[in-house]
N, C-alpha and C positions, 0 to 999 in steps of 0.2 A: 504493500500500500504506500501511497505517496506520503502519508503521515502529517499532512497539514490539518490542524485541528483547532477548534475553539472549545475550551473547557469552561462550562458554566457551573458555578458553585452555589447551589441553593442554600446551603447552610450560611454562607457569607451574605446572601441576600436577606435571609431572616435576621442575621446579626445586625446588619446595617439598618434594617427597618426598626429593630429594637432600639438602636441608637437614636433614630429619629423620634421614636415614641418617648424615650427618656427626655430628650431635649424639648419636646413639645409641652411637657409639664401639664398635661391635662387637656390640651387642645386635641381635636380630632386630627388624625393623621390619614391623609389621602395620598397613597403612593402613586406617583405618575408612572404609568406603564405604556404610554404611547410609543409609537414608532417601534413596534415589536418588542416592547419592554427594553428599550435602549439596546437592542441587539441581543437580549437575553431570552427572547421568546415571550410573547404577550401572555399566554396562558401559564407558561412555566413561571415567569416572574410573579404573576398574581398569586398563584398557588403557593409559591415559596414564601411569600410575605404575608399571606392572608391572616395568620394568627397574630401578627404584630400591628395591623393597621385597621382602620375603620371603614375604608373604602378605597376606590381607585380612580385615578384621573386618566382620561384618554383625550386624544385630539379630535377624533372623528367618530361618528355614530357607528360606522361599520366595526370599529374596534370594540365599542361597547357591546354590539350585537354578538361578537365572538365570545366575549366574557359571559354574557347571559346564556348563549347557546351551550356553553360548557358547564352551566349549572351554578355560576357564581351569582349569589343573591345579594351581595353587599351593595351599598350605594356606589353609583358610578357617576362621575362628573365628566361631561363632554365639553372640553375647553373651547372648542370653536362653535359649539351650539349646533343648531340645525341649519341646513342650507336651503331647504324648501319645505313646502307644506307636507310632502310625503315623509320627510325626516321628522318633522314636528310630530306628526301622528304616530310614527314609530317610537319616538322618544317617550310619548305618553304610554304606549303599550308596554314598553320595556321598563317603565318607572325609573327613568333616568333624571339626573340633575342636569339641566341645560344652562349653558352660559349665554346670556343675551348681551351682545356687545355693540349692536348697530341699530339705527332707527328703522331699517327695513324689517328687522326681526320683530321689533316692537309692533310695527304695523301688521305684520303677518299674524301675530298673536291676537291682536285686537280684532282682526277680521275672522279669526278662528278660535274663539275662546273655549276654554276647557281646562281641566286640572293638569297642572304641570309644575314641576319644581324648578323655579327660576333663580339663578344667581346672576344678579345684575352687575355687569363688568364696567368698571370706571377707567377712563383714560386719565391718569394722574401725572403723566409726563413721559410715558413710554412711547406714546404716539404710534401705536400699532393697532390693537383692537381696544375698544372701550368707548363709552359715552362720556362726554364732558360732565362734570358734576351737576351743573344746572339742568342739563338735558336728562341726566339720569334721575334726578328728583322728579321731573315732570313725567318721565316714563313710568316710574314707580307708582305715581298717583293714578295714571291712566290704566295701568295694568290692574291695580288694586280695585279700581272702580268696575272693571270688567270681571272681577272675581278671580284674578290671577296675581295676588300679592306675592312679590318676590320673597324667597326664603332667606336670602343673604346677599351681601355685597362683596365683590372681590376686585382686586387689582393685581398688577404684576410689576415687580421692581426692575428697573433698567440697570442699576449699578450696584446692587447689594454685594456683588462679588468683587468690586473694585476696592483696592486697598485705600485709595484716596477718596472714597465715596462721600459725596456731599449732597446727593439727591434723595436717598431713601427716606430720610426723616421728613422731607417735604411731601413726598408721595404718600407716606403713611398718614400724615396729618390730614391731607385732603380726603383720603379714603375714609378715615375714621370720622371726619365731620359728616360725610354723607351717611355712613352707617348709623351714626348717632341720631341724625335728623330723621331717619326712617325707622329707627328702633329695630335695626336688623343686625345680625352678626356679621363679622368681617372675616374674609379669607384673603391673605396677602403673601404669606411667607413661602418662598421657594427654599431650596437647600441652603443657600447662602444666608438668607434672612433668618431661617430657623436656627442656624448655628450662631449667628452674629447679632441679631436684633430681637431679643426676647419680647420686646414691646410690640412687635409686629405679629405675634402668633395668632391673636384673635381667636375665633371659634375653630378654625380649620386651617391646618398647614398643608402645603402641597410639595413635599420633597421629591426631587428627581434624581439628579446625578449622584448625590451622596449614597443613595440606596445601592448603587452599582459599583461602589468601592472607589470612587474618584472624588477628589477634592474640588469644591467649587472655587477655591482660591488658588492664586499662583504663588502665594507666599507661605502656604501651610499645606503639608502633605496629607494624603488620606490616612496614613498611619498615625500621624499626630492627632487626627480627629477621631481616632478609635475605630476606623472603618477597615473592613477586610476586603481583600481582592476577590471579586466575583467573576472575573472574565480574564481567562488566560489564553493567549493566542500563540501557537507554536508551529514549527515546521521542521523538516529534516534537512540535514546537509547532504547534498547529492553529488558534489564534486569538489575537489581541492586542486587549485592551480598554483604552481610556482610562478612568480612574477619578478621581472628584472627592473632595475631603475629606468625610468623614462617610459615604461609601458603603461598603457591606460586600460581601464576596465569599463565595459558596458557601452550602451548607446550614447552617442555624442561625446565620448571620451572625456567625460566631465571630471574624472579623477585619475591622477597619474601617480604611479609609485615613485617615491623618493629614494627607496632602497630595496635591496633584495628582500622578498617576503613571500607570503602565501595568502591567497584569497579563497574563501569558501563560497560555494554556490548553494543557495537555499531555495527549496521548492515552495516559494510563495511569491506572489506579485500583486499588481493592481487588479488582476482578474479575480483575486481572492478577496479584494477589498483593502489590501495594504496600500497606503497612499503613494501614488507615483511621484509626488513632489517631495517625498522624504529625502533630505539632502545627505551627502556623505557626512558621517559623524553622528547620525541618528543612533541612539543607543539600541543595542540588542545584547543577547547573552547566549553562550553556547556551553552546555554542560554546567550551567550556573555561573560561568565566568563572564564578566562584562566584556563586550567588544562593541563594534560600531559598523554601520553600513559604509561601503565604499562604492562609488559609481551610482548610476541611475537605476532605479527600480524598473523592471520590465514586467510584462503581463503575467508571466508564470514563475519568475525567478528574481532574486535579488542577491547581492554579493556582500560579504562581510570580511573584515580584516581578521586574519588568523595569526598574525605575527606574535610569536611568543606564547601561543596557545596550543596545548595538546588537543588535537581534534581528529576525528575519523569520519569517513562517509557513513551516514546513518545516524550520526549524533543529533541530538535535539537542539534546536535553536529557539530560544524564547524571544518573541517579538515584543510582547508586554505581558506582565503578570506578576510573578513573585519577586524576581530579581530586577526586572526592568519596569519602572513605574510608567504606567500608561500616560500619566500627565507629562512626564519627561519626553516621551515620544511625541505627544501632541505639541508641546512647546517647540521641539526641534522642527516640526512640520508647519508651524505657524497656524495651528488650529486648536481644537479642544477635544477632550476625550469623548464627548458626546458623538462627534462626527466619526471618530475612529470606531467606536462600538457599533454605530448604526450602519456603516458602509460595508461591513463584512458581507461577502456574497454567500450564495448557497454552496459554493464549491468546497470550502473546508468542512471536514467532518465535525459535527457538534456532539459533545459529550456532556451529559448532565450528571453531576456528582453531588 
């Protein structure tokens, strides 16, 4: 077998959800399992964390449908709400919590009244989805008059993970003012705010990336936050090449050897979801010993530096996991761990442990 695999650790998912539960200090914990459970499997992630959380958050109604079809009866929040009347009707049938973030959704509800659990989303500065506070207050009044009083108010923080954050306190103040004016509970905290801003916890917190063993911060590691690795990506060494000074490796000859050495060829590439733009120097490990990429990632292979390392064809190379911090790989690639988790394709073998 090729040996390229993703190991999903359900015990780590449960542990990390337990950390969120502890930090929430009594607030409801809704685990975000959208985008196929951040690459961990939608149903698998939900089942693994179910004992530690009060409900689940998804982006789309079809994700919620999959959870319901699997027999999950816990509360489910659909973060992008409904896209049309058919989805609104299905959300009612499935007893979902729906986010209402735009005037057209309010209008659709008013034209089609009926029981539905509405979380009214506020735009407090993210300027993505959400109603401005004054419009939200008006919408809440209209919906209540039609027998559809919202059950809560929510917002999303733009910079809670920023070390120099100066925006979250302003966003929280605006959201809390609307929630208080309506006499409704507030949901605002993502992973970063759950950890960093206890005042933001409100009634319901919505952790995401911390559940999957990755830190929301660039200045503090997942281990320092008490999180466990839940996603380990590895492949096998399939060739070892001696290389002379001045010789280059890979497409575009982007890396050239400065001395006599050895380069290992690893059976993984962007066809498996490893980022093509990962530069030379991106961390990896072989047999638990740290090393780094050399040359450009290709569709089915990448190359690593083997100088001073005892290695043989068939040895395991960790791309991220126990030795290689996924956040370090993400930083080297100029991205975030969310993207690395989510972009793994169906080619690698998936092992649930």
